[in-house]
C-alpha positions in Angstrom: 124.6 97.5 83.6 125.6 96.1 86.9 123.4 96.5 89.9 123.4 96.4 93.6 120.3 96.5 95.9 119.7 99.8 97.3 118.5 100.5 101.0 119.6 101.9 104.0 122.9 102.4 105.8 122.9 100.9 109.6 126.2 102.8 110.4 125.0 104.4 113.6 127.6 107.5 112.7 125.7 108.0 109.6 122.0 107.5 110.4 122.2 108.3 114.1 120.2 105.1 115.2 121.8 101.6 116.5 118.9 99.6 116.0 119.4 98.7 112.3 115.8 99.3 111.2 116.5 102.7 110.0 115.8 106.5 111.4 112.0 106.5 110.9 108.8 104.1 111.3 105.1 103.8 110.6 102.9 104.1 113.2 99.1 104.7 114.1 99.1 108.4 114.0 101.1 108.2 110.5 98.2 106.1 108.8 95.4 108.3 110.4 97.4 111.5 108.9 97.9 109.5 105.4 95.0 107.2 104.7 95.6 106.7 101.0 99.0 105.2 102.3 96.9 102.8 104.4 94.4 101.9 101.7 97.3 101.2 99.2 99.6 99.2 101.5 97.2 98.1 104.2 93.6 97.8 102.8 91.1 95.9 105.3 89.4 94.4 102.3 92.0 94.0 99.5 90.6 94.9 96.1 90.8 92.4 93.1 93.6 94.5 91.6 95.1 95.6 94.7 98.6 95.3 93.4 98.0 97.9 90.7 98.5 100.9 92.6 101.7 99.7 93.9 103.3 99.0 90.5 102.1 102.2 89.1 102.8 104.6 92.2 103.6 107.8 90.2 99.4 107.6 89.2 98.4 107.0 92.8 100.8 108.6 95.2 100.5 111.4 97.4 102.5 113.7 100.0 104.0 111.6 103.0 102.9 113.8 105.9 104.8 113.5 109.2 106.6 110.4 109.3 108.0 109.4 112.7 111.5 109.9 113.1 113.6 108.7 115.9 115.0 111.6 118.0 118.6 110.4 117.6 118.6 110.2 113.6 120.5 112.2 111.4 118.9 114.4 108.5 120.6 112.4 105.8 120.5 112.8 101.9 118.7 109.6 101.7 116.1 107.9 104.0 114.7 104.6 103.9 113.4 102.4 106.8 112.0 99.1 107.8 108.6 98.6 106.6 108.6 101.5 104.1 107.2 99.4 101.2 108.0 102.1 97.9 110.6 104.3 97.0 112.8 106.4 99.0 112.8 109.7 100.7 115.3 112.2 99.5 116.7 116.1 100.2 117.1 118.9 97.8 120.9 118.0 97.4 120.1 114.3 96.1 117.3 115.3 94.3 119.4 117.7 92.1 121.5 115.0 91.8 118.9 112.6 90.7 117.8 114.8 87.9 120.5 113.9 85.6 119.9 109.9 86.1 118.2 107.6 83.8 115.0 106.9 86.2 111.9 104.9 85.4 108.6 106.6 85.0 108.4 108.8 88.3 107.4 111.4 90.7 109.0 113.5 93.6 106.0 114.1 96.0 106.7 116.2 99.2 107.3 114.1 102.4 108.0 115.6 105.7 109.0 114.1 109.4 108.0 114.8 112.8 111.3 114.4 115.1 110.1 115.0 118.6 108.2 118.5 118.8 109.5 119.4 115.3 108.5 119.1 111.9 111.3 118.7 109.5 110.8 119.6 105.8 112.6 119.8 102.5 112.4 116.1 101.3 110.8 114.5 98.6 109.3 110.9 98.1 111.0 109.5 95.0 108.3 106.9 93.6 108.2 105.2 90.2 106.8 102.7 88.6 107.7 99.0 89.9 109.0 96.1 86.7 106.1 93.6 86.9 107.2 91.1 84.4 104.6 91.3 82.0 106.3 92.8 78.9 110.2 92.5 79.9 110.6 89.0 81.7 111.1 85.6 79.8 109.6 83.5 82.7 110.4 80.5 81.0 113.9 81.0 81.5 114.0 82.4 85.0 114.3 80.4 88.0 111.9 80.8 91.3 112.5 79.5 94.8 109.9 76.8 96.2 106.7 78.2 98.2 107.2 79.3 101.1 103.5 78.6 102.0 102.9 75.4 100.3 105.0 72.9 102.1 108.0 73.5 99.5 105.6 73.0 96.3 107.7 73.9 92.8 105.3 75.7 90.8 105.6 75.7 87.1 105.9 78.9 85.8 106.4 79.7 82.0 105.0 83.1 81.7 103.5 86.2 83.5 100.3 84.9 83.4 101.7 81.7 85.5 103.0 83.8 87.4 99.8 85.7 88.4 97.7 83.3 88.8 99.5 81.7 91.9 99.1 85.1 93.3 95.7 85.1 92.7 95.2 81.7 93.8 97.3 81.5 96.7 98.1 85.1 98.0 101.8 83.9 97.6 104.1 86.0 95.4 106.7 83.1 94.8 110.5 84.7 94.6 112.3 84.7 91.8 116.2 83.4 92.3 117.1 84.2 88.6 115.4 86.9 86.3 115.9 86.7 82.7 114.9 90.1 80.9 114.2 90.5 77.2 115.7 93.0 75.0 112.7 95.1 75.5 114.1 96.1 79.3 115.9 99.3 79.6 119.3 98.5 80.7 120.3 101.9 81.0 118.2 102.7 84.3 119.9 103.7 86.8 117.0 103.0 89.7 114.6 100.7 89.2 112.7 97.9 91.2 110.4 95.1 90.8 106.4 94.6 91.9 107.0 90.9 93.0 109.3 88.9 91.4 112.7 89.4 93.1 111.2 91.3 96.5 113.4 94.3 95.6 112.0 97.7 95.5 115.0 99.7 94.3 118.4 98.6 92.2 120.9 101.2 91.7 123.3 101.0 89.1 127.1 101.1 89.7 127.2 104.3 87.2 124.9 105.9 89.8 126.3 104.4 92.7 129.8 105.9 91.9 128.2 109.1 91.4 126.8 109.1 95.1 130.3 108.0 96.0 131.5 111.2 94.4 129.1 113.3 96.0 129.4 112.1 99.5 125.7 111.0 99.3 124.6 110.3 103.2 122.2 107.5 104.8 122.2 104.9 102.1 123.8 101.3 101.6 123.7 98.7 99.1 123.5 94.9 99.8 124.4 92.0 97.4 121.9 90.5 95.1 120.0 87.6 96.1 118.2 87.1 92.9 120.7 86.9 89.8 119.6 89.4 87.1 120.2 88.1 83.6 119.8 90.5 80.5 119.6 90.0 76.8 
């Protein structure tokens, strides 16, 4: 299976906005309305295992209430935007399409927007388990970029334990430039993402992408991969 990075469209004729960061944003009022989201993604004092809820969001996610939407934004099938750290927001039409796709363990949670004086409903937050690499990545065969914070230091990473020790010791998630997956990785997945490794919350398969195109799904775009994906 071949994959592309799944993200939001920056085409003003499609999404209605011109700044390139997407049709929505998160502000103080959003965080106040959704305190559970703040606790997971913006904790004042991170817990020792702060990353676990992000990797297993179907167990921790709740409804997303009144996400601020730009007044000019269009109500597309697919919605994503800068600063939105997990999953995607989809309407009923796209949810019906995804019911036939092969996804990781996931949930569809209610999502709504506030656009001017109007509340926009009929959307769902698609959240899913992220790949941590613990059981399905061959770290010894993978490649990683130099540290961004330790004067370009190259860390020696040959196992999941090595990788997590760097995160726990330095707070830095070293980015992979090549990820080698072992035979336990499900290569039939149509959407999936990584917890840290590649820094990509969502990949889309070529098969599902063609289905998006056939059904004229609006609001999404794809980007080329900056991290090579190799499957055995």
